[in-house]
HTML snippet that shows the backbone in 3Dmol.js (N, CA, C, O; Angstrom):
<script src="https://3Dmol.org/build/3Dmol-min.js"></script>
<div id="view" style="width:600px;height:400px;position:relative"></div>
<script>
const pdb = `
ATOM      1  N   MET A   1      -4.935  27.851 -46.204  1.00  0.00           N
ATOM      2  CA  MET A   1      -5.496  28.230 -44.919  1.00  0.00           C
ATOM      3  C   MET A   1      -5.842  26.976 -44.101  1.00  0.00           C
ATOM      4  O   MET A   1      -5.628  26.942 -42.889  1.00  0.00           O
ATOM      5  N   LYS A   2      -6.377  25.953 -44.771  1.00  0.00           N
ATOM      6  CA  LYS A   2      -6.725  24.730 -44.071  1.00  0.00           C
ATOM      7  C   LYS A   2      -5.479  24.045 -43.523  1.00  0.00           C
ATOM      8  O   LYS A   2      -5.499  23.448 -42.446  1.00  0.00           O
ATOM      9  N   LYS A   3      -4.389  24.145 -44.294  1.00  0.00           N
ATOM     10  CA  LYS A   3      -3.135  23.537 -43.846  1.00  0.00           C
ATOM     11  C   LYS A   3      -2.620  24.228 -42.584  1.00  0.00           C
ATOM     12  O   LYS A   3      -2.147  23.567 -41.659  1.00  0.00           O
ATOM     13  N   ALA A   4      -2.711  25.539 -42.549  1.00  0.00           N
ATOM     14  CA  ALA A   4      -2.242  26.306 -41.400  1.00  0.00           C
ATOM     15  C   ALA A   4      -3.077  25.974 -40.160  1.00  0.00           C
ATOM     16  O   ALA A   4      -2.525  25.831 -39.069  1.00  0.00           O
ATOM     17  N   MET A   5      -4.376  25.851 -40.313  1.00  0.00           N
ATOM     18  CA  MET A   5      -5.264  25.516 -39.189  1.00  0.00           C
ATOM     19  C   MET A   5      -4.965  24.100 -38.677  1.00  0.00           C
ATOM     20  O   MET A   5      -4.987  23.852 -37.472  1.00  0.00           O
ATOM     21  N   SER A   6      -4.689  23.193 -39.589  1.00  0.00           N
ATOM     22  CA  SER A   6      -4.358  21.823 -39.192  1.00  0.00           C
ATOM     23  C   SER A   6      -3.059  21.788 -38.397  1.00  0.00           C
ATOM     24  O   SER A   6      -2.954  21.064 -37.406  1.00  0.00           O
ATOM     25  N   ILE A   7      -2.076  22.562 -38.825  1.00  0.00           N
ATOM     26  CA  ILE A   7      -0.793  22.605 -38.124  1.00  0.00           C
ATOM     27  C   ILE A   7      -0.959  23.212 -36.734  1.00  0.00           C
ATOM     28  O   ILE A   7      -0.397  22.696 -35.767  1.00  0.00           O
ATOM     29  N   VAL A   8      -1.723  24.303 -36.618  1.00  0.00           N
ATOM     30  CA  VAL A   8      -1.967  24.942 -35.327  1.00  0.00           C
ATOM     31  C   VAL A   8      -2.706  23.982 -34.405  1.00  0.00           C
ATOM     32  O   VAL A   8      -2.369  23.857 -33.228  1.00  0.00           O
ATOM     33  N   PHE A   9      -3.715  23.306 -34.946  1.00  0.00           N
ATOM     34  CA  PHE A   9      -4.469  22.339 -34.147  1.00  0.00           C
ATOM     35  C   PHE A   9      -3.557  21.217 -33.639  1.00  0.00           C
ATOM     36  O   PHE A   9      -3.657  20.816 -32.479  1.00  0.00           O
ATOM     37  N   ALA A  10      -2.680  20.715 -34.492  1.00  0.00           N
ATOM     38  CA  ALA A  10      -1.756  19.648 -34.108  1.00  0.00           C
ATOM     39  C   ALA A  10      -0.793  20.125 -33.021  1.00  0.00           C
ATOM     40  O   ALA A  10      -0.498  19.379 -32.087  1.00  0.00           O
ATOM     41  N   LEU A  11      -0.301  21.358 -33.134  1.00  0.00           N
ATOM     42  CA  LEU A  11       0.607  21.900 -32.121  1.00  0.00           C
ATOM     43  C   LEU A  11      -0.097  22.073 -30.771  1.00  0.00           C
ATOM     44  O   LEU A  11       0.466  21.755 -29.723  1.00  0.00           O
ATOM     45  N   VAL A  12      -1.315  22.572 -30.807  1.00  0.00           N
ATOM     46  CA  VAL A  12      -2.077  22.767 -29.568  1.00  0.00           C
ATOM     47  C   VAL A  12      -2.367  21.417 -28.912  1.00  0.00           C
ATOM     48  O   VAL A  12      -2.233  21.259 -27.698  1.00  0.00           O
ATOM     49  N   LEU A  13      -2.762  20.457 -29.728  1.00  0.00           N
ATOM     50  CA  LEU A  13      -3.059  19.126 -29.210  1.00  0.00           C
ATOM     51  C   LEU A  13      -1.816  18.475 -28.598  1.00  0.00           C
ATOM     52  O   LEU A  13      -1.907  17.850 -27.541  1.00  0.00           O
ATOM     53  N   SER A  14      -0.677  18.612 -29.239  1.00  0.00           N
ATOM     54  CA  SER A  14       0.549  18.032 -28.695  1.00  0.00           C
ATOM     55  C   SER A  14       0.964  18.753 -27.411  1.00  0.00           C
ATOM     56  O   SER A  14       1.519  18.126 -26.508  1.00  0.00           O
ATOM     57  N   GLY A  15       0.706  20.050 -27.318  1.00  0.00           N
ATOM     58  CA  GLY A  15       1.005  20.795 -26.103  1.00  0.00           C
ATOM     59  C   GLY A  15       0.172  20.303 -24.929  1.00  0.00           C
ATOM     60  O   GLY A  15       0.692  20.128 -23.827  1.00  0.00           O
ATOM     61  N   PHE A  16      -1.124  20.078 -25.159  1.00  0.00           N
ATOM     62  CA  PHE A  16      -1.985  19.549 -24.095  1.00  0.00           C
ATOM     63  C   PHE A  16      -1.526  18.159 -23.667  1.00  0.00           C
ATOM     64  O   PHE A  16      -1.531  17.836 -22.479  1.00  0.00           O
ATOM     65  N   THR A  17      -1.136  17.354 -24.619  1.00  0.00           N
ATOM     66  CA  THR A  17      -0.670  16.004 -24.304  1.00  0.00           C
ATOM     67  C   THR A  17       0.593  16.057 -23.452  1.00  0.00           C
ATOM     68  O   THR A  17       0.721  15.300 -22.489  1.00  0.00           O
ATOM     69  N   ALA A  18       1.516  16.934 -23.792  1.00  0.00           N
ATOM     70  CA  ALA A  18       2.763  17.040 -23.037  1.00  0.00           C
ATOM     71  C   ALA A  18       2.500  17.483 -21.597  1.00  0.00           C
ATOM     72  O   ALA A  18       3.125  16.964 -20.672  1.00  0.00           O
ATOM     73  N   PHE A  19       1.585  18.431 -21.397  1.00  0.00           N
ATOM     74  CA  PHE A  19       1.284  18.898 -20.050  1.00  0.00           C
ATOM     75  C   PHE A  19       0.533  17.856 -19.241  1.00  0.00           C
ATOM     76  O   PHE A  19       0.752  17.753 -18.034  1.00  0.00           O
ATOM     77  N   SER A  20      -0.343  17.082 -19.863  1.00  0.00           N
ATOM     78  CA  SER A  20      -1.088  16.070 -19.117  1.00  0.00           C
ATOM     79  C   SER A  20      -0.180  14.927 -18.695  1.00  0.00           C
ATOM     80  O   SER A  20      -0.389  14.361 -17.622  1.00  0.00           O
ATOM     81  N   VAL A  21       0.812  14.565 -19.487  1.00  0.00           N
ATOM     82  CA  VAL A  21       1.745  13.500 -19.140  1.00  0.00           C
ATOM     83  C   VAL A  21       2.677  13.957 -18.029  1.00  0.00           C
ATOM     84  O   VAL A  21       3.021  13.158 -17.158  1.00  0.00           O
ATOM     85  N   SER A  22       3.092  15.205 -18.033  1.00  0.00           N
ATOM     86  CA  SER A  22       4.029  15.693 -17.016  1.00  0.00           C
ATOM     87  C   SER A  22       3.384  15.783 -15.642  1.00  0.00           C
ATOM     88  O   SER A  22       4.108  15.842 -14.648  1.00  0.00           O
ATOM     89  N   GLY A  23       2.065  15.796 -15.536  1.00  0.00           N
ATOM     90  CA  GLY A  23       1.381  15.877 -14.258  1.00  0.00           C
ATOM     91  C   GLY A  23       1.204  14.541 -13.574  1.00  0.00           C
ATOM     92  O   GLY A  23       0.718  14.501 -12.443  1.00  0.00           O
ATOM     93  N   GLN A  24       1.578  13.442 -14.212  1.00  0.00           N
ATOM     94  CA  GLN A  24       1.417  12.121 -13.618  1.00  0.00           C
ATOM     95  C   GLN A  24       2.469  11.890 -12.548  1.00  0.00           C
ATOM     96  O   GLN A  24       3.483  12.586 -12.495  1.00  0.00           O
ATOM     97  N   THR A  25       2.213  10.899 -11.692  1.00  0.00           N
ATOM     98  CA  THR A  25       3.128  10.575 -10.602  1.00  0.00           C
ATOM     99  C   THR A  25       4.423  10.003 -11.155  1.00  0.00           C
ATOM    100  O   THR A  25       4.419   9.109 -12.002  1.00  0.00           O
ATOM    101  N   LYS A  26       5.521  10.534 -10.661  1.00  0.00           N
ATOM    102  CA  LYS A  26       6.833  10.069 -11.094  1.00  0.00           C
ATOM    103  C   LYS A  26       7.349   9.016 -10.119  1.00  0.00           C
ATOM    104  O   LYS A  26       6.928   8.991  -8.963  1.00  0.00           O
ATOM    105  N   PRO A  27       8.261   8.142 -10.570  1.00  0.00           N
ATOM    106  CA  PRO A  27       8.744   7.072  -9.707  1.00  0.00           C
ATOM    107  C   PRO A  27       9.354   7.532  -8.392  1.00  0.00           C
ATOM    108  O   PRO A  27       9.266   6.801  -7.406  1.00  0.00           O
ATOM    109  N   GLY A  28       9.960   8.694  -8.332  1.00  0.00           N
ATOM    110  CA  GLY A  28      10.594   9.163  -7.104  1.00  0.00           C
ATOM    111  C   GLY A  28       9.711  10.040  -6.251  1.00  0.00           C
ATOM    112  O   GLY A  28      10.202  10.653  -5.304  1.00  0.00           O
ATOM    113  N   SER A  29       8.423  10.126  -6.548  1.00  0.00           N
ATOM    114  CA  SER A  29       7.551  11.042  -5.816  1.00  0.00           C
ATOM    115  C   SER A  29       7.171  10.479  -4.452  1.00  0.00           C
ATOM    116  O   SER A  29       7.441   9.316  -4.152  1.00  0.00           O
ATOM    117  N   ASP A  30       6.545  11.314  -3.633  1.00  0.00           N
ATOM    118  CA  ASP A  30       6.192  10.943  -2.269  1.00  0.00           C
ATOM    119  C   ASP A  30       5.179   9.800  -2.219  1.00  0.00           C
ATOM    120  O   ASP A  30       5.255   8.960  -1.322  1.00  0.00           O
ATOM    121  N   THR A  31       4.230   9.747  -3.164  1.00  0.00           N
ATOM    122  CA  THR A  31       3.221   8.684  -3.117  1.00  0.00           C
ATOM    123  C   THR A  31       3.849   7.325  -3.341  1.00  0.00           C
ATOM    124  O   THR A  31       3.418   6.340  -2.741  1.00  0.00           O
ATOM    125  N   THR A  32       4.852   7.253  -4.189  1.00  0.00           N
ATOM    126  CA  THR A  32       5.537   5.981  -4.401  1.00  0.00           C
ATOM    127  C   THR A  32       6.311   5.585  -3.158  1.00  0.00           C
ATOM    128  O   THR A  32       6.349   4.406  -2.805  1.00  0.00           O
ATOM    129  N   LYS A  33       6.926   6.543  -2.492  1.00  0.00           N
ATOM    130  CA  LYS A  33       7.667   6.253  -1.272  1.00  0.00           C
ATOM    131  C   LYS A  33       6.727   5.755  -0.180  1.00  0.00           C
ATOM    132  O   LYS A  33       7.105   4.885   0.603  1.00  0.00           O
ATOM    133  N   MET A  34       5.521   6.286  -0.113  1.00  0.00           N
ATOM    134  CA  MET A  34       4.568   5.867   0.898  1.00  0.00           C
ATOM    135  C   MET A  34       4.152   4.416   0.679  1.00  0.00           C
ATOM    136  O   MET A  34       3.966   3.674   1.644  1.00  0.00           O
ATOM    137  N   LYS A  35       4.004   4.006  -0.579  1.00  0.00           N
ATOM    138  CA  LYS A  35       3.616   2.637  -0.862  1.00  0.00           C
ATOM    139  C   LYS A  35       4.725   1.665  -0.482  1.00  0.00           C
ATOM    140  O   LYS A  35       4.445   0.553  -0.034  1.00  0.00           O
ATOM    141  N   LYS A  36       5.972   2.068  -0.654  1.00  0.00           N
ATOM    142  CA  LYS A  36       7.099   1.195  -0.378  1.00  0.00           C
ATOM    143  C   LYS A  36       7.472   1.169   1.102  1.00  0.00           C
ATOM    144  O   LYS A  36       8.208   0.286   1.542  1.00  0.00           O
ATOM    145  N   MET A  37       6.963   2.143   1.876  1.00  0.00           N
ATOM    146  CA  MET A  37       7.299   2.210   3.286  1.00  0.00           C
ATOM    147  C   MET A  37       6.731   0.999   4.014  1.00  0.00           C
ATOM    148  O   MET A  37       5.557   0.665   3.851  1.00  0.00           O
ATOM    149  N   LYS A  38       7.551   0.351   4.804  1.00  0.00           N
ATOM    150  CA  LYS A  38       7.096  -0.819   5.540  1.00  0.00           C
ATOM    151  C   LYS A  38       6.613  -0.409   6.919  1.00  0.00           C
ATOM    152  O   LYS A  38       7.147   0.507   7.545  1.00  0.00           O
ATOM    153  N   MET A  39       5.606  -1.103   7.365  1.00  0.00           N
ATOM    154  CA  MET A  39       5.114  -0.878   8.714  1.00  0.00           C
ATOM    155  C   MET A  39       6.107  -1.509   9.679  1.00  0.00           C
ATOM    156  O   MET A  39       6.735  -2.511   9.336  1.00  0.00           O
ATOM    157  N   PRO A  40       6.268  -0.950  10.876  1.00  0.00           N
ATOM    158  CA  PRO A  40       7.200  -1.540  11.831  1.00  0.00           C
ATOM    159  C   PRO A  40       6.739  -2.943  12.224  1.00  0.00           C
ATOM    160  O   PRO A  40       5.542  -3.199  12.357  1.00  0.00           O
ATOM    161  N   VAL A  41       7.692  -3.839  12.406  1.00  0.00           N
ATOM    162  CA  VAL A  41       7.383  -5.213  12.796  1.00  0.00           C
ATOM    163  C   VAL A  41       7.062  -5.237  14.277  1.00  0.00           C
ATOM    164  O   VAL A  41       7.765  -4.635  15.088  1.00  0.00           O
ATOM    165  N   GLN A  42       5.997  -5.934  14.618  1.00  0.00           N
ATOM    166  CA  GLN A  42       5.618  -6.093  16.018  1.00  0.00           C
ATOM    167  C   GLN A  42       5.681  -7.567  16.374  1.00  0.00           C
ATOM    168  O   GLN A  42       5.424  -8.432  15.536  1.00  0.00           O
ATOM    169  N   TYR A  43       6.020  -7.841  17.606  1.00  0.00           N
ATOM    170  CA  TYR A  43       6.124  -9.204  18.095  1.00  0.00           C
ATOM    171  C   TYR A  43       5.103  -9.405  19.199  1.00  0.00           C
ATOM    172  O   TYR A  43       4.822  -8.486  19.969  1.00  0.00           O
ATOM    173  N   THR A  44       4.546 -10.612  19.278  1.00  0.00           N
ATOM    174  CA  THR A  44       3.537 -10.916  20.275  1.00  0.00           C
ATOM    175  C   THR A  44       3.717 -12.336  20.782  1.00  0.00           C
ATOM    176  O   THR A  44       4.412 -13.144  20.166  1.00  0.00           O
ATOM    177  N   CYS A  45       3.100 -12.626  21.887  1.00  0.00           N
ATOM    178  CA  CYS A  45       3.131 -13.965  22.472  1.00  0.00           C
ATOM    179  C   CYS A  45       1.939 -14.750  21.935  1.00  0.00           C
ATOM    180  O   CYS A  45       0.837 -14.214  21.814  1.00  0.00           O
ATOM    181  N   THR A  46       2.164 -16.013  21.615  1.00  0.00           N
ATOM    182  CA  THR A  46       1.062 -16.825  21.083  1.00  0.00           C
ATOM    183  C   THR A  46       0.032 -17.150  22.158  1.00  0.00           C
ATOM    184  O   THR A  46      -1.138 -17.376  21.850  1.00  0.00           O
ATOM    185  N   MET A  47       0.456 -17.174  23.403  1.00  0.00           N
ATOM    186  CA  MET A  47      -0.468 -17.470  24.502  1.00  0.00           C
ATOM    187  C   MET A  47      -1.110 -16.208  25.085  1.00  0.00           C
ATOM    188  O   MET A  47      -2.195 -16.266  25.664  1.00  0.00           O
ATOM    189  N   HIS A  48      -0.435 -15.079  24.927  1.00  0.00           N
ATOM    190  CA  HIS A  48      -0.930 -13.803  25.473  1.00  0.00           C
ATOM    191  C   HIS A  48      -0.895 -12.754  24.364  1.00  0.00           C
ATOM    192  O   HIS A  48       0.056 -11.975  24.304  1.00  0.00           O
ATOM    193  N   PRO A  49      -1.899 -12.705  23.483  1.00  0.00           N
ATOM    194  CA  PRO A  49      -1.887 -11.771  22.355  1.00  0.00           C
ATOM    195  C   PRO A  49      -1.898 -10.303  22.746  1.00  0.00           C
ATOM    196  O   PRO A  49      -1.624  -9.441  21.911  1.00  0.00           O
ATOM    197  N   GLU A  50      -2.209 -10.006  23.993  1.00  0.00           N
ATOM    198  CA  GLU A  50      -2.197  -8.607  24.440  1.00  0.00           C
ATOM    199  C   GLU A  50      -0.772  -8.099  24.667  1.00  0.00           C
ATOM    200  O   GLU A  50      -0.554  -6.891  24.761  1.00  0.00           O
ATOM    201  N   VAL A  51       0.201  -9.018  24.757  1.00  0.00           N
ATOM    202  CA  VAL A  51       1.609  -8.640  24.913  1.00  0.00           C
ATOM    203  C   VAL A  51       2.161  -8.307  23.531  1.00  0.00           C
ATOM    204  O   VAL A  51       2.222  -9.177  22.662  1.00  0.00           O
ATOM    205  N   ILE A  52       2.560  -7.060  23.323  1.00  0.00           N
ATOM    206  CA  ILE A  52       3.089  -6.606  22.033  1.00  0.00           C
ATOM    207  C   ILE A  52       4.407  -5.893  22.281  1.00  0.00           C
ATOM    208  O   ILE A  52       4.526  -5.084  23.201  1.00  0.00           O
ATOM    209  N   SER A  53       5.414  -6.207  21.436  1.00  0.00           N
ATOM    210  CA  SER A  53       6.723  -5.597  21.564  1.00  0.00           C
ATOM    211  C   SER A  53       7.233  -5.198  20.185  1.00  0.00           C
ATOM    212  O   SER A  53       6.853  -5.799  19.180  1.00  0.00           O
ATOM    213  N   ASN A  54       8.093  -4.184  20.140  1.00  0.00           N
ATOM    214  CA  ASN A  54       8.694  -3.742  18.880  1.00  0.00           C
ATOM    215  C   ASN A  54       9.952  -4.528  18.535  1.00  0.00           C
ATOM    216  O   ASN A  54      10.500  -4.371  17.444  1.00  0.00           O
ATOM    217  N   LYS A  55      10.420  -5.383  19.464  1.00  0.00           N
ATOM    218  CA  LYS A  55      11.619  -6.177  19.212  1.00  0.00           C
ATOM    219  C   LYS A  55      11.396  -7.602  19.724  1.00  0.00           C
ATOM    220  O   LYS A  55      10.585  -7.815  20.625  1.00  0.00           O
ATOM    221  N   PRO A  56      12.105  -8.570  19.159  1.00  0.00           N
ATOM    222  CA  PRO A  56      11.933  -9.955  19.618  1.00  0.00           C
ATOM    223  C   PRO A  56      12.429 -10.113  21.051  1.00  0.00           C
ATOM    224  O   PRO A  56      13.255  -9.341  21.537  1.00  0.00           O
ATOM    225  N   GLY A  57      11.911 -11.115  21.694  1.00  0.00           N
ATOM    226  CA  GLY A  57      12.310 -11.354  23.077  1.00  0.00           C
ATOM    227  C   GLY A  57      11.450 -12.431  23.700  1.00  0.00           C
ATOM    228  O   GLY A  57      10.950 -13.316  23.007  1.00  0.00           O
ATOM    229  N   LYS A  58      11.279 -12.357  24.994  1.00  0.00           N
ATOM    230  CA  LYS A  58      10.479 -13.323  25.749  1.00  0.00           C
ATOM    231  C   LYS A  58       9.245 -12.642  26.306  1.00  0.00           C
ATOM    232  O   LYS A  58       9.265 -11.451  26.617  1.00  0.00           O
ATOM    233  N   CYS A  59       8.162 -13.413  26.429  1.00  0.00           N
ATOM    234  CA  CYS A  59       6.917 -12.906  27.014  1.00  0.00           C
ATOM    235  C   CYS A  59       7.141 -12.687  28.506  1.00  0.00           C
ATOM    236  O   CYS A  59       7.641 -13.583  29.186  1.00  0.00           O
ATOM    237  N   PRO A  60       6.779 -11.507  29.035  1.00  0.00           N
ATOM    238  CA  PRO A  60       6.973 -11.252  30.462  1.00  0.00           C
ATOM    239  C   PRO A  60       6.041 -12.080  31.351  1.00  0.00           C
ATOM    240  O   PRO A  60       6.295 -12.216  32.548  1.00  0.00           O
ATOM    241  N   LYS A  61       4.971 -12.632  30.782  1.00  0.00           N
ATOM    242  CA  LYS A  61       4.011 -13.396  31.581  1.00  0.00           C
ATOM    243  C   LYS A  61       4.372 -14.876  31.675  1.00  0.00           C
ATOM    244  O   LYS A  61       4.263 -15.480  32.742  1.00  0.00           O
ATOM    245  N   CYS A  62       4.811 -15.471  30.528  1.00  0.00           N
ATOM    246  CA  CYS A  62       5.047 -16.911  30.537  1.00  0.00           C
ATOM    247  C   CYS A  62       6.461 -17.303  30.093  1.00  0.00           C
ATOM    248  O   CYS A  62       6.854 -18.458  30.254  1.00  0.00           O
ATOM    249  N   GLY A  63       7.222 -16.371  29.545  1.00  0.00           N
ATOM    250  CA  GLY A  63       8.588 -16.665  29.142  1.00  0.00           C
ATOM    251  C   GLY A  63       8.730 -17.263  27.754  1.00  0.00           C
ATOM    252  O   GLY A  63       9.844 -17.587  27.341  1.00  0.00           O
ATOM    253  N   MET A  64       7.622 -17.422  27.015  1.00  0.00           N
ATOM    254  CA  MET A  64       7.694 -17.963  25.649  1.00  0.00           C
ATOM    255  C   MET A  64       8.333 -16.932  24.719  1.00  0.00           C
ATOM    256  O   MET A  64       8.282 -15.731  24.983  1.00  0.00           O
ATOM    257  N   THR A  65       8.928 -17.409  23.639  1.00  0.00           N
ATOM    258  CA  THR A  65       9.543 -16.530  22.654  1.00  0.00           C
ATOM    259  C   THR A  65       8.458 -15.786  21.891  1.00  0.00           C
ATOM    260  O   THR A  65       7.477 -16.387  21.453  1.00  0.00           O
ATOM    261  N   LEU A  66       8.633 -14.479  21.733  1.00  0.00           N
ATOM    262  CA  LEU A  66       7.671 -13.683  20.972  1.00  0.00           C
ATOM    263  C   LEU A  66       7.842 -13.953  19.485  1.00  0.00           C
ATOM    264  O   LEU A  66       8.960 -14.147  19.007  1.00  0.00           O
ATOM    265  N   VAL A  67       6.731 -13.966  18.758  1.00  0.00           N
ATOM    266  CA  VAL A  67       6.735 -14.213  17.316  1.00  0.00           C
ATOM    267  C   VAL A  67       6.249 -12.971  16.592  1.00  0.00           C
ATOM    268  O   VAL A  67       5.574 -12.124  17.176  1.00  0.00           O
ATOM    269  N   LYS A  68       6.598 -12.868  15.305  1.00  0.00           N
ATOM    270  CA  LYS A  68       6.148 -11.716  14.513  1.00  0.00           C
ATOM    271  C   LYS A  68       4.633 -11.715  14.435  1.00  0.00           C
ATOM    272  O   LYS A  68       4.004 -12.742  14.181  1.00  0.00           O
ATOM    273  N   LYS A  69       4.065 -10.551  14.657  1.00  0.00           N
ATOM    274  CA  LYS A  69       2.618 -10.393  14.587  1.00  0.00           C
ATOM    275  C   LYS A  69       2.214 -10.282  13.134  1.00  0.00           C
ATOM    276  O   LYS A  69       2.781  -9.488  12.384  1.00  0.00           O
ATOM    277  N   THR A  70       1.240 -11.071  12.736  1.00  0.00           N
ATOM    278  CA  THR A  70       0.747 -11.038  11.360  1.00  0.00           C
ATOM    279  C   THR A  70      -0.665 -10.491  11.333  1.00  0.00           C
ATOM    280  O   THR A  70      -1.367 -10.461  12.343  1.00  0.00           O
ATOM    281  N   LYS A  71      -1.051 -10.065  10.165  1.00  0.00           N
ATOM    282  CA  LYS A  71      -2.394  -9.535   9.975  1.00  0.00           C
ATOM    283  C   LYS A  71      -3.397 -10.667  10.181  1.00  0.00           C
ATOM    284  O   LYS A  71      -3.241 -11.745   9.606  1.00  0.00           O
ATOM    285  N   ALA A  72      -4.412 -10.433  10.985  1.00  0.00           N
ATOM    286  CA  ALA A  72      -5.420 -11.454  11.234  1.00  0.00           C
ATOM    287  C   ALA A  72      -6.249 -11.693   9.982  1.00  0.00           C
ATOM    288  O   ALA A  72      -6.732 -10.753   9.351  1.00  0.00           O
ATOM    289  N   LYS A  73      -6.403 -12.951   9.637  1.00  0.00           N
ATOM    290  CA  LYS A  73      -7.216 -13.298   8.475  1.00  0.00           C
ATOM    291  C   LYS A  73      -8.660 -13.450   8.925  1.00  0.00           C
ATOM    292  O   LYS A  73      -8.940 -14.036   9.971  1.00  0.00           O
ATOM    293  N   SER A  74      -9.570 -12.913   8.123  1.00  0.00           N
ATOM    294  CA  SER A  74     -10.980 -13.019   8.496  1.00  0.00           C
ATOM    295  C   SER A  74     -11.509 -14.394   8.118  1.00  0.00           C
ATOM    296  O   SER A  74     -11.173 -14.937   7.065  1.00  0.00           O
ATOM    297  N   LYS A  75     -12.332 -14.940   8.982  1.00  0.00           N
ATOM    298  CA  LYS A  75     -12.922 -16.251   8.721  1.00  0.00           C
ATOM    299  C   LYS A  75     -14.148 -16.052   7.845  1.00  0.00           C
ATOM    300  O   LYS A  75     -14.836 -15.037   7.954  1.00  0.00           O
ATOM    301  N   PRO A  76     -14.422 -17.018   6.976  1.00  0.00           N
ATOM    302  CA  PRO A  76     -15.618 -16.895   6.136  1.00  0.00           C
ATOM    303  C   PRO A  76     -16.881 -16.965   7.010  1.00  0.00           C
ATOM    304  O   PRO A  76     -16.926 -17.668   8.019  1.00  0.00           O
ATOM    305  N   ALA A  77     -17.874 -16.232   6.596  1.00  0.00           N
ATOM    306  CA  ALA A  77     -19.120 -16.192   7.344  1.00  0.00           C
ATOM    307  C   ALA A  77     -19.806 -17.554   7.294  1.00  0.00           C
ATOM    308  O   ALA A  77     -19.853 -18.207   6.251  1.00  0.00           O
ATOM    309  N   MET A  78     -20.325 -17.958   8.426  1.00  0.00           N
ATOM    310  CA  MET A  78     -21.043 -19.244   8.504  1.00  0.00           C
ATOM    311  C   MET A  78     -22.514 -18.962   8.239  1.00  0.00           C
ATOM    312  O   MET A  78     -23.237 -18.531   9.137  1.00  0.00           O
ATOM    313  N   GLY A  79     -22.944 -19.195   7.053  1.00  0.00           N
ATOM    314  CA  GLY A  79     -24.329 -18.943   6.694  1.00  0.00           C
ATOM    315  C   GLY A  79     -25.036 -20.234   6.367  1.00  0.00           C
ATOM    316  O   GLY A  79     -24.419 -21.296   6.295  1.00  0.00           O
ATOM    317  N   LYS A  80     -26.322 -20.135   6.172  1.00  0.00           N
ATOM    318  CA  LYS A  80     -27.098 -21.322   5.792  1.00  0.00           C
ATOM    319  C   LYS A  80     -26.810 -21.678   4.351  1.00  0.00           C
ATOM    320  O   LYS A  80     -26.718 -20.811   3.482  1.00  0.00           O
ATOM    321  N   MET A  81     -26.672 -22.959   4.115  1.00  0.00           N
ATOM    322  CA  MET A  81     -26.429 -23.419   2.743  1.00  0.00           C
ATOM    323  C   MET A  81     -27.767 -23.610   2.048  1.00  0.00           C
ATOM    324  O   MET A  81     -28.711 -24.150   2.623  1.00  0.00           O
ATOM    325  N   LYS A  82     -27.832 -23.161   0.809  1.00  0.00           N
ATOM    326  CA  LYS A  82     -29.048 -23.345   0.022  1.00  0.00           C
ATOM    327  C   LYS A  82     -28.958 -24.667  -0.721  1.00  0.00           C
ATOM    328  O   LYS A  82     -27.906 -25.024  -1.250  1.00  0.00           O
ATOM    329  N   MET A  83     -30.039 -25.371  -0.754  1.00  0.00           N
ATOM    330  CA  MET A  83     -30.060 -26.656  -1.474  1.00  0.00           C
ATOM    331  C   MET A  83     -31.067 -26.607  -2.568  1.00  0.00           C
ATOM    332  O   MET A  83     -31.240 -27.588  -3.292  1.00  0.00           O
TER     333      MET A  83
END
`;
const viewer = $3Dmol.createViewer("view");
viewer.addModel(pdb, "pdb");
viewer.setStyle({}, {cartoon: {color: "spectrum"}});
viewer.zoomTo();
viewer.render();
</script>
């Protein structure tokens, strides 16, 4: 009887394991595609940051070549130094 209970317990446990693994995100799922999706490239003028374009070209205000817009890096906070 103990052997039969052990076998049933093992089968039930393996069934739960199989169902929990099948619920995980698969490589071809939508969430993976969202992570791989690239944001559209934007171009801006170095002298006129308000000028933004979806394609390279010239700034309409000064004629300079537009450059790829990059994410602005935050500057470290200027705090008082402890001594």
